[in-house]
PAZAPA-4460 file (N, C-alpha, C; in steps of 0.05 Angstrom, whole numbers, plus 32768, in hexadecimal, padded with zeros to 4 digits):
% residues 75
    n_x    n_y    n_z   ca_x   ca_y   ca_z    c_x    c_y    c_z   seq   type   mol
   7E68   7E71   8035   7E79   7E74   801E   7E67   7E79   8005     1      M     A
   7E6F   7E8B   7FF5   7E62   7E91   7FDC   7E6D   7E7F   7FC6     2      N     A
   7E60   7E69   7FC1   7E6B   7E54   7FAF   7E70   7E5F   7F93     3      L     A
   7E5E   7E6E   7F87   7E64   7E79   7F6C   7E7D   7E8B   7F6C     4      P     A
   7E80   7E9B   7F80   7E98   7EAC   7F82   7EB1   7E9C   7F87     5      L     A
   7EAF   7E88   7F99   7EC6   7E77   7F9E   7ECF   7E69   7F84     6      A     A
   7EBC   7E5F   7F75   7EC1   7E51   7F5C   7ECF   7E64   7F49     7      R     A
   7EC5   7E7C   7F46   7ED0   7E91   7F34   7EED   7E97   7F3C     8      K     A
   7EF2   7E9A   7F56   7F0D   7EA1   7F5F   7F21   7E89   7F5A     9      L     A
   7F18   7E71   7F60   7F29   7E5A   7F5C   7F2F   7E55   7F3E    10      L     A
   7F1B   7E59   7F2D   7F1F   7E56   7F10   7F32   7E6B   7F06    11      L     A
   7F2F   7E84   7F0F   7F40   7E9A   7F07   7F5D   7E94   7F10    12      A     A
   7F60   7E89   7F28   7F7B   7E83   7F32   7F88   7E6E   7F20    13      T     A
   7F79   7E5A   7F18   7F84   7E44   7F07   7F8E   7E50   7EEC    14      E     A
   7F82   7E65   7EE3   7F89   7E70   7EC9   7F9F   7E84   7ECA    15      Q     A
   7FA8   7E8D   7EE1   7FBD   7EA1   7EE4   7FD8   7E94   7EE2    16      Q     A
   7FEB   7EA2   7ED6   8007   7E98   7ED6   8010   7E95   7EF3    17      P     A
   801C   7E7F   7EF9   8025   7E7A   7F14   800E   7E73   7F27    18      G     A
   7FF6   7E71   7F1D   7FDE   7E6A   7F2C   7FDC   7E7B   7F46    19      R     A
   7FDF   7E95   7F43   7FDC   7EA8   7F59   7FC7   7EBC   7F50    20      R     A
   7FB8   7EC6   7F64   7FA3   7ED9   7F5D   7FA2   7EEF   7F73    21      L     A
   7FA1   7F08   7F6A   7F9E   7F1E   7F7C   7F83   7F2B   7F77    22      S     A
   7F75   7F34   7F8B   7F5B   7F41   7F88   7F5C   7F5C   7F98    23      V     A
   7F4A   7F6E   7F8F   7F48   7F88   7F9C   7F2B   7F90   7FA1    24      R     A
   7F1B   7F7D   7FA9   7EFF   7F83   7FB1   7EF8   7F74   7FCA    25      D     A
   7EE8   7F80   7FDA   7EE1   7F75   7FF5   7ED5   7F59   7FF4    26      R     A
   7EC2   7F55   7FE2   7EB4   7F3B   7FE1   7EC8   7F24   7FDA    27      D     A
   7ED9   7F29   7FC6   7EEC   7F15   7FBE   7F01   7F11   7FD3    28      S     A
   7F0A   7F26   7FE0   7F1D   7F24   7FF5   7F12   7F14   800D    29      A     A
   7EFA   7F19   8014   7EED   7F0A   8029   7EEA   7EEC   8022    30      R     A
   7EE3   7EE7   8009   7EE0   7ECB   8000   7EFB   7EBD   8001    31      E     A
   7F10   7ECA   7FF8   7F2B   7EBE   7FFA   7F32   7EB8   8017    32      I     A
   7F2B   7ECA   802A   7F30   7EC5   8046   7F22   7EAB   804F    33      R     A
   7F09   7EA8   8046   7EFA   7E90   804E   7F07   7E77   8042    34      M     A
   7F11   7E79   8029   7F1E   7E62   801D   7F39   7E5B   802A    35      M     A
   7F47   7E70   8033   7F60   7E6C   8042   7F59   7E5D   805C    36      I     A
   7F46   7E67   806A   7F3E   7E5B   8084   7F34   7E3F   8081    37      D     A
   7F28   7E38   806A   7F1E   7E1D   8065   7F33   7E0A   805A    38      A     A
   7F4B   7E15   8055   7F61   7E04   804B   7F5F   7DFF   802D    39      G     A
   7F50   7E0E   801F   7F4D   7E0A   8002   7F63   7E17   7FF2    40      L     A
   7F6D   7E2D   7FFD   7F83   7E3C   7FF0   7F97   7E45   8005    41      V     A
   7FAF   7E4B   7FFC   7FC2   7E59   800C   7FC3   7E75   8001    42      Q     A
   7FC3   7E89   8013   7FC2   7EA4   8009   7FC6   7EB8   8020    43      G     A
   7FBF   7ED1   801B   7FC1   7EE5   802F   7FAC   7EFB   802B    44      K     A
   7FA6   7F08   8041   7F93   7F1E   8041   7F76   7F13   8046    45      G     A
   7F63   7F24   8046   7F66   7F41   804A   7F6E   7F48   8067    46      P     A
   7F75   7F60   806C   7F7D   7F69   8086   7F69   7F7F   808F    47      T     A
   7F69   7F86   80A9   7F58   7F9B   80B2   7F60   7FB5   80A4    48      E     A
   7F7A   7FB9   80A0   7F83   7FD1   8093   7F7C   7FD3   8075    49      R     A
   7F7A   7FBC   8068   7F73   7FBB   804C   7F60   7FA4   8047    50      D     A
   7F46   7FA8   804C   7F32   7F93   8049   7F2B   7F8C   802C    51      P     A
   7F38   7F9B   8019   7F31   7F97   7FFD   7F45   7F86   7FED    52      Y     A
   7F5C   7F7F   7FFA   7F71   7F70   7FEC   7F75   7F55   7FF7    53      S     A
   7F79   7F41   7FE6   7F80   7F26   7FEE   7F8D   7F18   7FD6    54      A     A
   7F9B   7F03   7FDC   7FA9   7EF4   7FC8   7FA5   7ED6   7FCD    55      Q     A
   7FA2   7EC7   7FB7   7FA4   7EAA   7FB7   7FC0   7EA4   7FAD    56      I     A
   7FD0   7E97   7FBD   7FEB   7E90   7FB6   7FED   7E74   7FAA    57      L     A
   7FDC   7E62   7FB2   7FDA   7E47   7FA7   7FC0   7E3B   7FAF    58      T     A
   7FB6   7E29   7F9E   7F9F   7E19   7FA5   7FA8   7DFF   7FB1    59      I     A
   7F9E   7DF7   7FC8   7FA6   7DDF   7FD5   7F99   7DC7   7FC8    60      T     A
   7FA2   7DAF   7FCF   7F96   7D96   7FC5   7F78   7D96   7FCB    61      D     A
   7F71   7D9F   7FE4   7F54   7DA0   7FEB   7F45   7DB4   7FDA    62      E     A
   7F53   7DCA   7FD4   7F47   7DDE   7FC3   7F42   7DD4   7FA7    63      G     A
   7F54   7DC4   7F9C   7F50   7DB8   7F82   7F39   7DA4   7F82    64      L     A
   7F36   7D95   7F97   7F1F   7D83   7F99   7F05   7D93   7F9A    65      K     A
   7F05   7DA9   7FAA   7EEE   7DBA   7FAD   7EE7   7DC6   7F91    66      F     A
   7EFB   7DCF   7F82   7EF7   7DDB   7F68   7EEA   7DC7   7F55    67      L     A
   7EF3   7DAE   7F56   7EE8   7D99   7F44   7ECA   7D97   7F4A    68      R     A
   7EC2   7D98   7F64   7EA6   7D96   7F6B   7E96   7DAF   7F62    69      A     A
   7EA4   7DC6   7F60   7E96   7DDF   7F59   7E95   7DE4   7F3B    70      L     A
   7EA4   7DD6   7F2B   7EA6   7DDC   7F0F   7E8B   7DDD   7F00    71      R     A
   7E78   7DCD   7F09   7E5E   7DCC   7EFC   7E4A   7DE1   7F05    72      D     A
   7E52   7DF2   7F18   7E40   7E07   7F21   7E3D   7E1C   7F0B    73      L     A
   7E26   7E28   7F08   7E23   7E3D   7EF4   7E32   7E56   7EFE    74      P     A
   7E3A   7E66   7EEB   7E45   7E80   7EF2   7E62   7E83   7EEE    75      G     A
***
């Protein structure tokens, strides 16, 4: 997991209305998939057909704990 990117995505999600985030780049989409698989967020994507798109639909309680631990990372 790319911790600085995960932090950036989680912080961006917190700041969005409705706390949802959509991305259109491969690295972010792949990171969201890892966070979904780890139980940090609920979301969807990327797919084989569209490896560049993913969404965070909500941050889970575990994701919020994870974000608290990441807040002090630079970047």
